[in-house]
N, C-alpha and C positions, 0 to 999 in steps of 0.2 A: 209628423205630431200633433196635434192639436189640443197647446195649453188649455184649461179652462180655467184655472188658477191658480195663481204665483203666492208666495211670500216670502217676505223676506224677515228674516232674524237668524239666529246661531245657529249652528251646525245642525241638521236633523241627523239624529241616530236610529229613532225608531217611528214607526207608523203605524197606524191600524184604521181601517174605515171601520162606520157604523155599518150595522148588516143591514138597516132600516132608514134612517136618518142620512139625511145629506154632510153628513158631520166625518171629521178625521183628526183624528188625535198626532201629534207631532211630540216625543222628548229628544227635549234638545241636550248639547252639547253644555251647556251651561247650567244644567240641575231643573230646568222649567218645562212645564207639560203644558200642551198648547189643546185646544177645543175649536176649531176651528170651523163653521159654516162653509165648504165651500162652493156651494152657490148662490148665497146671499154675499159671498169673497170678506166674512166678518170672522172677528175672535169672539167665539163665545164668553170662553172661560178659561184661567189658567190656575196651574196645580203646582205651589215651590215649595214644596217639604223636603225632596232628596238634599243631601249635600254631595256635588260632586255632578258629574254628567248621568245623563238617564238612558240608559240603553234599549228596555225591553218594554213594548208598549202592546197591548190588547182588549179591546173589546169583549165584552161579555155578548153572546149570541141572545140572549132572552132578559138578563137581567141588567139592570141601570147600573149596571158596574164595568170597572175596567182594571185591568192590573199593572203594576210598571216596577222595575228591578235597574236600579242604580248602581254605580261606585262606590256608593257607601253600606256596600252588602246586604241593604234594604231590599224586602221585594214589597209594595205598599198595595191594598187595593180599595181601590176610592169608590164612592159613589157620586155618578156627577150630577142627580137629580137633587140631593143633600147637600153638594158640593165640598165634601169633604173626606177624607181620608179614613175607612172607618175600620183597620188594625194594619199592624207591620210585620210579617213573618221575619225570623230569625233564623240563623243558621249556616248561611252560605259564608265562607273564609276569605273572599276576594271579588274582584268586580264582577256584576252580574250582567252578562251580558244580553237573554233574549228570557222573555217572558209572556207563555201565551195560557188563557184559558182551555180547556177539555171542549168539545163540543156538546157533550152528553153529560157526563160525568160532574162532579164540584169538584174539580181538581187544576191543580196549575202547574205549569210545566216549567222549570229554571233551565238555564245555563248557565256558568261560573267559572273565570278563571280560577278557581282552585280543584277544577279539572273533574267535578262531578256536576252530574245533573239531578235536580230533586222531583218529586210528584208533591204537590201539599193538597192536603184538602181544607179546600179554604171556608168550609161549614165549620167547621171544628178545629181550624185554624194550627193544624198540626203538618210537620213531613210526614208521609205515610212511606215514603221510598227513596233508597238513594241510588242513583245507578254511577257504579264505579269502575275504570277501564281505560280511559282517555289516559294518554300521559301526559296531558297540556292542555293550555287552557281549549275550556268548551266553548267555541265561537255560536253556536247557534244550536237550539234542541225544538222540533215540533211534533207533533202528535199528529197522527196518519187521521184523514178526513171522517172513517169510516168504520177503519178493523183496530186490532189492540197492537200497537204498534206506535213506536219513537222513532225519527231519524234526529243523529245528532253528528254535527262537524265538529274537528278540533284541528286546531295547530300543531297536531301530532300528525298530519297528512291522511288520515281517513275519515271518512264517514262511517258510522256506525247505522244498524239499524236493531231496534231492540223490542222483542216479547214485552209486553204487560200484562199479557192477560190475566195472570196468575194474583197481580193486583186488582184486578178487577173481579175474580171470582172470592178475593178474599173480603174485598170490600162489600159483597153481595152477602156475603153469608150471614142470615139471621144471628144475632145477640150477640157477635163477635168482639169485642174488646182490640182495636189495634195494638193497644201498648201493651198487653200484659202476657202475651207468650214471646216476644221478641224484641232485641234491642233495636235503634234506628237505622241500622244496615240492610234491615230488610230482607233479613235469612230468619224465620224459626226457629224455633227448637227441632224439628223434624226435619234442616235440612232443603225444606221447598224455599224459593225463592220467587219474589214476586216480578222480579224484572230481569232478562238475561238476555244477552248478546245473541243475536239471530244471523246477521253477516256482516263482515267488517270490509267497507270496500275499498280496496287499496287499489291508488293509480295516481294521487295527486303528486306531484314531486314538491309541493311547499304545502304549508300551511291552508286548510279548506276554512273559509270564512261562513259559507254557508251553505243549507241543502234543506231539500224542499219534498215534500210527494206529490205526485200527480193528482188531480183533485179524484180521478174518473181509474187510473190504470197505472199496472204495476211498475210504476217507473219513479226514480229519485233524480233531480237534478241538483250539481253541486257546483261551486265557483269560489276560485281558492288563487292564492298569491303566485302562482306558476303560470295565471293569467290565460286559463283555462278554464272554460266551462262544459262540464260532463255529463252524459246523460247514461245512467244505468238503470236496470231494467234486475226483477228480482221475484224468485218464487217461493213455493214452500221450504224448497232444500237447500238455494244458492241466489248468489246477488252476483251480477257482472256487469262490466262495460260495456255499451252499447256504442258511444261516441265522444267527439272532441268536440267543441266550437271554439276554434281558435279567429282570433283577432284582437282582442285586447291588447295591449302594450303595457299595461299597468295592471297591478292587484285587482281582480274580481271580487267584489263586496257582495254582493248579491244576485242571485239568480231565483226567476220563477216560472213557471208552467204559464201559461195562458188559460184562464179557466174553460175557455168554449173553443178555442180554434190551436192547431198545430202549430204551435208556436211557442218561441221562451224567450223570458225578457231579461237582459242583464244588466249590471250597471256594475263603475270602475271606478277606479283612483285613474284612472285616464282621462275623467270628466266628460266619458261618454254614457248611452243610453247606447245598447243593441238590442234587434230583435232576429233573431236565426229563425228560420223556417225546422223546424224538428224533423221531416221526412229529409231534406237535402242538406242538413248541418252547416245550410250558407248562412251567412247574414243577410234579409232582409232590406232592414232600416239602421240608419245611427244617428242618435240625436248627441249632438254635442251642446258643449258650454265653455264659456273662454276661461272663465277662473276657479271652477267650481268641483271640486270629489264628489262621486255619487258615494252614498255609504250603504242607502239602504232601499227596496221596492218594497209595493206593496200592491195586491189586484183586491179589486172589490168583487164583493162573492156574488153579486148576481148580475151589478153592472158592469158595461162594458168603460170601465176607470181603471187607471192605474196610477199611482203616485211613486214619487222617488225624491229621498231628501238628499242635501248634498252641504256644503261645505257654508253656504250663505240661505238656504233655509230650504222650501220643497216646491213641488212642481203637481198637479194632479193632470189629468192629462188621457185621450184619445188615440189610438191607433190611425183611427182613418172616421170618417166623417160616416153616419150611419144613415142620413140622409140623402136619398140615390140623388142621384143628376137627372137634373129634367129642363126641358123647354115647354112654354105654352105659344101655342098660336092657335088665334080664334077659339075654334071647341076643340082644340086636341090638344091633350097633353103627349111629349114625347120624354121618357123616360128610359132610364138604363136599371136592370134586374138580371142578376144571374148570366151575365153574357150575353143577353140580347135586348137590341134595339125594341122597345114596348110601345104602341099607342093606345091613350084612351081617350073615344071619345067623349065628351061630358055630355050630353045630348041624350045618346043610346047608352050610356056605359058601357060599351063593346069597348075591353081590355083585350088588344090581340099582342101577340109577339111577330114582329115585325122581320125582323132578320137576326141572325146569330152574328155578334163579332168577335173578330178574332182574335184568338188570345194569347196572345204574343208578350202583350204586358203583365207584369203580375201584381202590378198597381190597379188600385179602384179608379175607375172615370172619376174624374172631380167634377168639371162642370161639364156642361152642352151647350149647343146656340144653334139653332133652328133657322134655314133659309127657307122660305116660301116659293122665291122665284124659282130655284132648281129642287128644289124638296131634297133639300140635303142636311145633312146636321153635322156638327164637328166638336169630336170629344176631346176633351185633355185629360189626362193620367198627369196626376202630381208626384212627381218620387220624391222621396227624403231630400237629394240634394238636386237643386230646380235644371239642370243642366241632362238629367235623366230623363223631363219630360218630354212627353210625345203627345203629338197633335196628331186625330186620326179622322179622313175626311170620310163620310161614307153617302152614298146617294141611295136616296130609299125607295126600294123597287115599286113600279106604276101598279101593280097589281098586288100591293100589298096586302091587302084582306085574304085572297084564297094561297096565299105562301102557309 
């Protein structure tokens, strides 16, 4: 893990990366929301209007807005340019666990300990739908990145997938007034519902703390108090458990898919972040803290950056260095790319693959040293625990060009 930025604060319960600027929002157990620039390592702003812990936080993708949800039962929509709360949405009857904007519609999704999930229209500032069915605290609810689906996780030990296409169709019908044909329940006079349960995923033995969709594949990841991270697959008619990642030894707080690699990240009250290989279901890396339980994870939408919130603040990190290992001698650059040792001649701009590296190590080459006398390179891979690091010595073949 490459730590890019670290903050010291009260316990961090929520995180959100800005899609374009080098900013991250953290919502704290002491009721404060902080806006950090993780590249400059500075606190830009703080927002202190919630009474009690703030758990839900999310940047809007296009507008200069963010939404927060707290233990004061309030959802607040803020404009960070105006540096103030624009309005407050009331209706939940218990702590609010997560709040998310929809990627396209003017909707906010909130999950609460009152056992409901609510969809709000932030333009009309009204609740447009209440999703009922869980029979314990709803710890997390998220929109699907491209389809009309919601996934929720609850302490009733289930993960639920909801179809909200009815809500979209109604919201797009011209001239319809939301409140005139039905009550707040989401059922109109003709019995059609805006949101229906599509799948109930049962498999965890304890309460489920987090569930998230894969960005492109029909997969869901969940983390629970049974210390397990589960992968689920779904199609139109059913959803089923694919596999379980075991290794955490306390409640799993959060689990997310890597946006671009076949990896899952999870963190836990066992004070660790773990990285799992999705195809092999094995742990690839583990990062530990001495005294801090982890509560939340966030993946940057387009950069290879992640953030994790713990008892004493948060960290922004990368899993691996993107710059390749390289060594320069004279006018020749040696570097590693896609399991090949390559040579670039600065004079002729000729770039050739010299030799294939043995693929025993699952870790990328971290650094390289070149010995001109022997025409050899020493490659070091660095594992997350330094005992597993390896050094490989390769002699570069004389007729490198001909290979």
